[in-house]
C-alpha positions as CSV (number, residue, x, y, z in Angstrom):
1,M,5.1,-17.8,7.9
2,N,1.6,-19.1,7.2
3,G,0.2,-15.9,5.7
4,E,-0.8,-14.3,9.0
5,I,1.1,-11.7,10.8
6,P,1.3,-12.2,14.6
7,L,-0.5,-9.4,16.3
8,P,0.2,-7.0,17.9
9,I,3.7,-6.6,16.5
10,L,6.4,-3.9,16.8
11,M,8.3,-3.0,13.6
12,D,11.6,-1.2,13.3
13,G,12.4,2.5,12.9
14,A,14.0,4.7,10.2
15,T,16.5,3.4,7.8
16,A,17.8,6.3,5.6
17,T,18.0,8.9,8.3
18,N,19.8,6.6,10.7
19,L,22.2,5.5,8.0
20,K,23.1,9.1,7.2
21,L,24.3,9.5,10.8
22,R,26.4,6.4,10.2
23,G,28.2,7.5,7.1
24,L,25.8,7.3,4.2
25,P,26.9,10.1,1.9
26,P,24.4,12.5,0.4
27,K,23.2,11.6,-3.2
28,Q,24.7,8.2,-2.9
29,C,22.8,5.1,-4.0
30,Q,21.8,3.8,-0.6
31,E,21.4,0.2,-1.7
32,Q,24.8,0.1,-3.3
33,W,26.4,1.8,-0.3
34,I,24.9,-0.8,2.1
35,L,26.3,-3.7,0.0
36,Q,29.7,-2.0,0.2
37,N,29.3,-1.4,4.0
38,P,27.1,-4.4,5.1
39,Q,28.3,-4.2,8.7
40,V,26.7,-0.7,9.2
41,W,23.3,-2.0,8.1
42,Q,23.6,-5.1,10.1
43,Q,24.5,-3.1,13.2
44,L,21.5,-0.8,12.8
45,A,19.1,-3.7,12.2
46,K,20.5,-5.5,15.3
47,E,20.0,-2.4,17.4
48,F,16.3,-2.3,16.4
49,M,15.9,-5.9,17.1
50,D,17.6,-5.6,20.5
51,A,15.2,-2.7,21.2
52,G,12.2,-4.9,20.6
53,S,11.4,-4.9,16.9
54,R,9.9,-8.2,15.7
55,M,9.6,-7.1,12.1
56,V,12.3,-5.3,10.2
57,Y,12.2,-3.9,6.6
58,T,14.8,-4.6,4.0
59,P,16.7,-1.4,3.0
60,T,15.3,-1.7,-0.6
61,A,12.6,1.0,-0.7
62,M,14.0,2.6,-3.9
63,A,15.7,-0.5,-5.3
64,N,13.2,-0.9,-8.1
65,R,14.5,-0.9,-11.7
66,D,13.3,2.7,-12.3
67,G,15.1,4.0,-9.1
68,L,18.3,2.1,-9.8
69,N,18.4,3.3,-13.4
70,H,19.3,6.8,-12.0
71,F,22.6,5.3,-10.8
72,G,23.2,3.2,-13.8
73,L,22.3,0.0,-11.9
74,G,18.9,-0.9,-13.4
75,N,20.3,-4.1,-14.9
76,Q,21.4,-5.2,-11.4
77,T,17.9,-4.9,-9.9
78,A,17.3,-8.6,-9.1
79,E,20.8,-9.1,-7.7
80,I,20.8,-6.0,-5.5
81,N,17.4,-6.9,-4.0
82,Y,18.3,-10.5,-3.5
83,E,21.6,-9.6,-1.7
84,L,20.0,-6.9,0.6
85,A,17.1,-9.3,1.4
86,R,19.6,-12.1,2.2
87,L,21.7,-9.8,4.4
88,T,18.7,-8.7,6.4
89,V,17.3,-12.2,6.7
90,Q,20.7,-13.5,7.9
91,T,20.8,-10.7,10.5
92,A,17.2,-11.4,11.7
93,R,17.8,-15.2,12.0
94,E,20.7,-14.5,14.3
95,A,18.4,-12.6,16.7
96,K,17.5,-14.2,20.0
97,N,13.8,-13.9,19.2
98,H,12.1,-14.7,15.9
99,V,12.0,-11.6,13.8
100,L,10.0,-11.3,10.5
101,V,11.6,-9.6,7.5
102,A,9.4,-7.5,5.3
103,G,10.7,-6.9,1.8
104,C,10.2,-3.2,1.3
105,I,9.1,-1.5,-2.0
106,A,8.1,2.1,-2.5
107,P,6.5,4.5,-5.0
108,L,8.1,4.8,-8.4
109,E,9.0,8.2,-9.8
110,I,7.3,7.4,-13.0
111,Q,3.5,7.4,-13.3
112,A,1.1,5.2,-15.2
113,E,-1.2,6.6,-18.0
114,P,-3.0,8.9,-18.2
115,F,-1.0,11.1,-15.8
116,G,2.3,9.7,-17.1
117,E,3.6,7.9,-20.2
118,T,4.1,4.5,-18.7
119,P,1.6,1.7,-19.4
120,F,0.0,0.4,-16.2
121,M,1.2,-3.2,-16.8
122,D,4.8,-1.9,-17.0
123,I,4.4,-0.5,-13.5
124,V,3.0,-3.9,-12.3
125,N,6.0,-5.7,-13.9
126,I,8.5,-3.4,-12.2
127,Y,7.1,-4.2,-8.8
128,A,6.9,-7.9,-9.6
129,E,10.5,-8.0,-10.6
130,Q,11.6,-6.5,-7.3
131,A,9.2,-8.6,-5.3
132,F,10.4,-11.9,-6.7
133,A,14.0,-11.0,-6.0
134,L,13.1,-10.2,-2.4
135,K,11.3,-13.5,-2.1
136,K,14.3,-15.3,-3.4
137,G,16.4,-13.5,-0.7
138,G,14.2,-15.1,1.9
139,V,11.8,-12.4,3.1
140,D,8.7,-13.5,5.1
141,L,6.4,-10.9,3.6
142,L,6.3,-7.7,1.5
143,V,5.4,-4.1,2.3
144,A,4.5,-1.4,-0.2
145,D,5.6,1.5,1.9
146,T,4.7,5.3,1.9
147,M,2.6,4.9,-1.3
148,T,1.2,8.1,-2.8
149,S,-1.3,7.1,-5.5
150,L,-4.0,4.4,-5.7
151,S,-2.7,3.5,-9.1
152,Q,0.7,2.5,-7.7
153,C,-0.9,0.8,-4.7
154,R,-2.9,-1.4,-7.1
155,A,0.2,-2.0,-9.3
156,A,2.2,-3.0,-6.3
157,I,-0.5,-5.4,-5.1
158,L,-1.0,-7.0,-8.5
159,G,2.8,-7.3,-9.0
160,C,3.6,-8.5,-5.5
161,R,0.8,-11.0,-5.1
162,Q,2.3,-13.1,-7.9
163,T,4.9,-14.2,-5.3
164,K,2.1,-15.5,-3.0
165,L,3.7,-13.7,-0.1
166,P,1.6,-11.6,2.3
167,L,1.7,-7.9,1.4
168,M,1.1,-4.9,3.7
169,V,0.4,-1.4,2.3
170,T,1.0,2.0,3.9
171,L,0.3,5.5,2.6
172,N,2.1,8.7,3.2
173,V,-0.7,11.3,3.6
174,E,-0.9,15.0,4.2
175,H,-2.9,16.7,7.0
176,D,-6.1,16.5,5.0
177,G,-5.9,12.7,4.7
178,E,-4.9,12.6,1.1
179,T,-1.6,11.8,-0.4
180,S,0.5,14.4,-2.3
181,L,-1.0,13.0,-5.5
182,G,-4.6,13.3,-4.3
183,C,-5.3,9.7,-3.3
184,D,-8.0,9.5,-0.6
185,L,-7.1,7.4,2.4
186,V,-10.4,5.6,2.8
187,S,-10.6,4.9,-0.9
188,A,-7.1,3.3,-0.7
189,L,-8.1,1.1,2.2
190,I,-11.3,-0.1,0.4
191,V,-9.4,-0.9,-2.7
192,C,-6.3,-2.5,-1.1
193,Q,-8.2,-4.8,1.3
194,S,-10.5,-5.9,-1.6
195,L,-7.4,-6.8,-3.6
196,G,-6.1,-9.0,-0.8
197,A,-3.7,-6.8,1.2
198,A,-2.8,-8.4,4.5
199,A,-2.7,-5.1,6.4
200,F,-3.1,-1.4,5.7
201,G,-2.2,1.9,7.3
202,L,0.0,5.0,7.5
203,S,3.7,5.6,7.3
204,C,5.9,8.7,7.3
205,S,2.8,10.9,7.8
206,D,3.9,13.1,10.7
207,Q,4.3,12.4,14.4
208,P,1.9,10.1,16.2
209,R,-0.7,12.6,17.5
210,S,-1.0,14.1,14.0
211,I,-2.3,10.9,12.6
212,Y,-4.9,10.0,15.3
213,G,-7.7,11.4,13.1
214,H,-6.6,9.5,10.0
215,L,-6.8,6.2,11.9
216,E,-10.2,7.1,13.2
217,E,-11.3,7.8,9.6
218,I,-10.3,4.4,8.3
219,A,-11.0,2.1,11.3
220,P,-14.8,1.7,10.7
221,Y,-14.1,0.2,7.3
222,A,-11.1,-1.9,8.0
223,S,-11.5,-5.7,7.7
224,I,-7.7,-6.2,7.9
225,P,-5.1,-5.1,10.6
226,L,-4.2,-1.5,10.8
227,I,-0.6,-0.1,10.6
228,A,0.9,3.0,12.0
229,K,4.5,4.0,11.4
230,P,4.8,7.7,12.3
231,D,7.8,10.0,12.3
232,A,9.8,10.9,15.3
233,G,10.4,14.3,13.9
234,V,11.7,16.3,10.9
235,S,15.3,16.4,11.9
236,F,17.6,15.0,14.6
237,D,17.6,18.5,16.1
238,S,13.8,18.5,16.7
239,L,12.9,14.9,17.8
240,L,10.2,13.8,20.1
241,P,11.9,12.3,23.1
242,P,11.6,8.5,23.1
243,R,9.4,8.4,26.1
244,Q,7.1,11.1,24.7
245,M,6.8,9.3,21.4
246,A,6.0,6.0,23.2
247,K,3.3,7.8,25.2
248,D,1.8,9.2,22.1
249,M,1.8,5.8,20.4
250,V,-0.9,4.7,22.9
251,G,-3.4,6.8,21.1
252,L,-2.7,4.9,17.9
253,W,-3.3,1.6,19.6
254,E,-6.5,2.9,21.2
255,R,-7.7,3.7,17.6
256,G,-7.0,0.3,16.3
257,A,-3.4,0.1,15.1
258,V,-1.8,-3.3,15.9
259,I,1.2,-3.2,13.6
260,T,3.4,-0.2,14.7
261,G,6.9,1.2,14.5
262,G,8.6,4.4,13.5
263,C,9.5,6.1,10.3
264,C,11.8,9.2,9.7
265,Y,14.3,9.9,12.5
266,T,13.0,7.1,14.7
267,T,16.0,5.7,16.5
268,P,16.5,2.4,18.3
269,A,16.0,4.3,21.6
270,H,12.5,5.3,20.4
271,I,11.7,1.7,19.5
272,A,12.9,0.5,23.0
273,A,10.6,3.1,24.7
274,I,7.7,2.1,22.4
275,K,8.3,-1.6,23.3
276,T,8.1,-0.8,27.0
277,E,4.8,1.0,26.6
278,M,3.4,-1.6,24.2
279,D,4.0,-4.4,26.6
280,Q,1.7,-2.7,29.1
281,F,-1.1,-1.8,26.7
282,P,-4.3,-3.9,26.8
283,F,-4.8,-4.6,23.1
284,H,-7.5,-7.1,23.9
285,S,-9.7,-4.3,25.3
286,V,-9.8,-2.4,22.0
287,H,-13.1,-3.0,20.2
288,L,-13.7,-1.0,17.1
289,R,-17.1,-0.2,15.8
290,L,-17.2,-1.4,12.2
291,D,-19.6,0.0,9.6
292,T,-20.8,-3.2,8.0
293,N,-24.0,-1.9,6.5
294,A,-22.7,0.0,3.5
295,I,-21.4,-1.5,0.2
296,L,-17.9,-0.1,0.0
297,I,-16.9,1.1,-3.5
298,A,-14.1,3.6,-4.4
299,G,-12.4,5.7,-7.0
300,E,-9.0,7.1,-6.5
301,T,-10.1,10.4,-5.0
302,E,-13.3,9.5,-3.1
303,P,-15.0,6.5,-1.5
304,Y,-18.7,5.6,-2.0
305,F,-21.0,4.1,0.6
306,L,-24.1,2.5,-1.1
307,D,-27.1,0.5,0.0
308,E,-28.6,-2.4,-2.0
309,F,-31.1,-0.1,-3.9
310,F,-28.8,2.0,-6.0
311,E,-29.8,3.1,-9.5
312,Q,-27.5,2.5,-12.5
313,S,-27.2,4.6,-15.6
314,A,-27.8,3.4,-19.1
315,P,-24.7,1.7,-20.5
316,I,-22.1,4.1,-21.9
317,I,-20.1,3.1,-24.9
318,C,-16.4,3.7,-24.6
319,S,-14.5,6.2,-26.8
320,M,-11.2,8.1,-26.7
321,D,-12.9,11.2,-25.4
322,M,-15.8,10.4,-23.0
323,S,-16.0,13.7,-21.1
324,D,-19.4,14.7,-22.4
325,Q,-20.9,11.2,-21.9
326,L,-19.6,11.0,-18.4
327,L,-20.8,14.5,-17.5
328,E,-24.2,13.7,-18.8
329,A,-24.4,10.4,-17.0
330,E,-23.4,12.1,-13.7
331,S,-26.2,14.6,-14.1
332,S,-28.8,11.9,-14.9
333,G,-29.5,11.1,-11.2
334,A,-28.0,7.6,-11.3
335,D,-26.0,6.4,-8.3
336,V,-23.7,4.2,-10.4
337,I,-22.4,4.7,-13.9
338,T,-22.6,1.6,-16.2
339,I,-19.7,1.3,-18.6
340,Q,-20.0,-1.2,-21.5
341,V,-16.7,-2.8,-22.4
342,D,-16.8,-5.1,-25.5
343,T,-13.1,-5.2,-26.3
344,G,-9.7,-4.6,-24.7
345,D,-9.6,-1.3,-26.5
346,D,-12.8,-0.3,-24.8
347,A,-11.2,-1.0,-21.4
348,Y,-8.1,1.0,-22.3
349,R,-10.2,4.0,-23.6
350,F,-12.2,4.1,-20.4
351,A,-9.1,3.9,-18.2
352,L,-7.8,7.0,-19.9
353,N,-11.1,8.8,-19.0
354,A,-11.9,7.3,-15.6
355,H,-10.3,10.1,-13.6
356,M,-13.0,12.5,-14.9
357,L,-15.8,10.4,-13.2
358,H,-17.0,11.2,-9.7
359,L,-19.5,8.3,-9.3
360,P,-19.0,4.6,-8.8
361,V,-18.5,2.4,-11.8
362,S,-20.2,-0.9,-13.0
363,F,-18.7,-2.8,-15.9
364,L,-21.1,-4.5,-18.3
365,S,-19.4,-7.0,-20.7
366,D,-20.0,-10.2,-22.6
367,N,-16.3,-10.6,-23.2
368,E,-14.1,-12.2,-20.4
369,E,-10.9,-10.6,-21.6
370,A,-12.4,-7.2,-22.0
371,L,-14.0,-7.3,-18.5
372,E,-10.7,-8.5,-16.9
373,M,-8.8,-5.7,-18.7
374,A,-11.3,-3.1,-17.5
375,L,-11.0,-4.2,-13.9
376,L,-7.2,-4.4,-14.2
377,M,-6.9,-0.9,-15.4
378,Y,-9.6,0.9,-13.4
379,P,-8.1,2.9,-10.5
380,G,-10.6,1.9,-7.9
381,R,-13.0,-0.8,-6.8
382,A,-15.9,-1.4,-9.2
383,F,-19.1,-3.3,-9.6
384,V,-19.5,-6.0,-12.3
385,D,-22.9,-5.9,-13.8
386,S,-24.7,-9.3,-13.2
387,R,-26.4,-8.8,-16.7
388,S,-23.0,-9.5,-18.3
389,L,-23.3,-12.6,-20.6
390,I,-20.4,-14.4,-19.1
391,E,-20.6,-17.9,-17.6
392,E,-21.4,-17.4,-13.8
393,E,-18.3,-19.1,-12.4
394,A,-16.0,-17.2,-14.8
395,L,-17.7,-14.0,-13.9
396,K,-17.2,-14.7,-10.2
397,T,-13.5,-15.6,-10.7
398,I,-12.8,-12.4,-12.7
399,A,-14.6,-10.2,-10.2
400,E,-12.9,-11.7,-7.1
401,G,-9.5,-11.4,-8.8
402,Y,-9.8,-7.6,-8.8
403,G,-11.9,-7.1,-5.6
404,A,-15.0,-6.2,-7.6
405,I,-18.6,-6.8,-6.5
406,I,-21.2,-8.5,-8.7
407,R,-24.6,-6.7,-8.7
């Protein structure tokens, strides 16, 4: 594909829950079981494609090195992802209509510093390893699915974009619009689209009607296509009937979703009903009102909407414990906190303290490597201070690489 996803497009339904009905034992490594029973996965994928799916996910959500280590298979990460991607691509290519294959990755169980013990770049490298194996297997694009923290969203994007494949990102949010780890949905949209995500949205976040409000919340700030992959239910004994789910999907399309499918417990019958409804929906008539006036900046837990006349604090020098400095800066009346980073160690020190700050950040630096490290590790979208004594073109390149804004 040429980097653009054809819109609107219908994705597939649930993988794990449908495979359990077809023999996947509990507590078994799903990826290993599929490779031992490939015909089961191929049949499910074919049923989704026959129902109308024009994008299917590889069954590799937990096939990262960390996840496979739990089954003693970590050293087979590249091979397992390659084989599952190849199997899915082969099945898709045999379909009557062209079907895109999205290489699927998902949140890791380990967390980056400071909330875990793993260095952020190790998380990036875990995602990159899986992404390159999926690319080798022939996938058309990648999807970071059901993400739960902005740190892992950023790590997934930074790791996956090394493959030069398009990457979609979806979050699994609670009723309040935040993930289980406190990541704000609008913040995640702002950061992910600034880092180059090809599409953004929600997955596995309850049934369709329950996520109408979440789509309404992010639509005014979205410059990329919106995704909605809701659940059909919480068990096979309490499913939305296929026709009802399809009717409820209309509200998602009215609110801007153009890449849609189903997550937990969504069967091929649900996808077929959604396809029928989707074919009748006038997507061309949906015109969202975008908020283009504000400067969009974000931390992990909150977005910020600024105008051109914001006030910056005096530069703050980085240290291992910045709590008093950050608290004082927040109470100074400044709109944006200026963080001075002179070395890579400064960037690391601030990254360990950034979660305590509840205002936007601007990095001031005369050192290219220090500035890049600060932008790499900051869990949000930042400003870069135009007073930084770095050559203009280099400053622009560094800022663009991390979705930052020079002011």
